[in-house]
N, C-alpha and C positions, 0 to 999 in steps of 0.2 A: 288380425295378425299384422304384426308391425317389425318388417326385418330392416334391416340396414339399408337396403336399396329403396324401399319403400319410404321410409323416414316420415312415417304419418305423425302429423301435428294436431290434426283435429278430426272428429268423426261426428255423426249425427245418426241416430237410429230413428228409422221410419217404423209405424207400427199401426195397426187398426183392425178393423173387421171386414173389411174388403181384401181383394187381392191385390190392390193398388194401394198399399198402406201412406196415409197422408199426416197424421200426427207425428209429431218429432219429439225428442229428446236428446240434448246435448250428451254425448258420450264422454267418458274420461279414459285418456290414452298415457298409457303407464307402461313403460318398457315394452314388452311385446303383447301386451292386453288392450283391448278395447272394451270397455264394459260401460254399462247404463242400466240405472234401477228404474224402472217403471210401476207406478204405484195406480191403484185405482181400477185394475183389469176386474172383470166379471167373471165369477166361477163359472165352469163349465161352458165356457164362450171360446170359440176359433177366433185367433189372431192370425195375422200375418206381419212378419218383421223382415227389415233387411237394413243394412248398414251402408252409409256411403261415407268413405274416407279420404281425407285429402293429405297430401304431402310433397315431398320433391319428385315423386314419380308420377304426379298428377292426382287426378279423382278415379277414384274405383266404388262400385257398386256391386254389393254381395248379391247372389240370387235371394229372392224372397222367400223367407221358409213358414211354414206353417206351426203353429202351436196351440194347444189346448190345454187351458186352464182347468185345474181341477179343485183349485180350492180358493 
């Protein structure tokens, strides 16, 4: 989420199969959305994902979310 106070200008998505993901993907910041397409994930696998965003408000990190792929 990118509101006026945060003024996010860059973000990185961290993902991987451990609860402390280390693979990275540069995200796109557009308006209030931060998005990234991650390819090459394996079906039926548990992945962990978090986002680190940078802007005029500083650096913030989301909590790590557990995602299970189904295809």
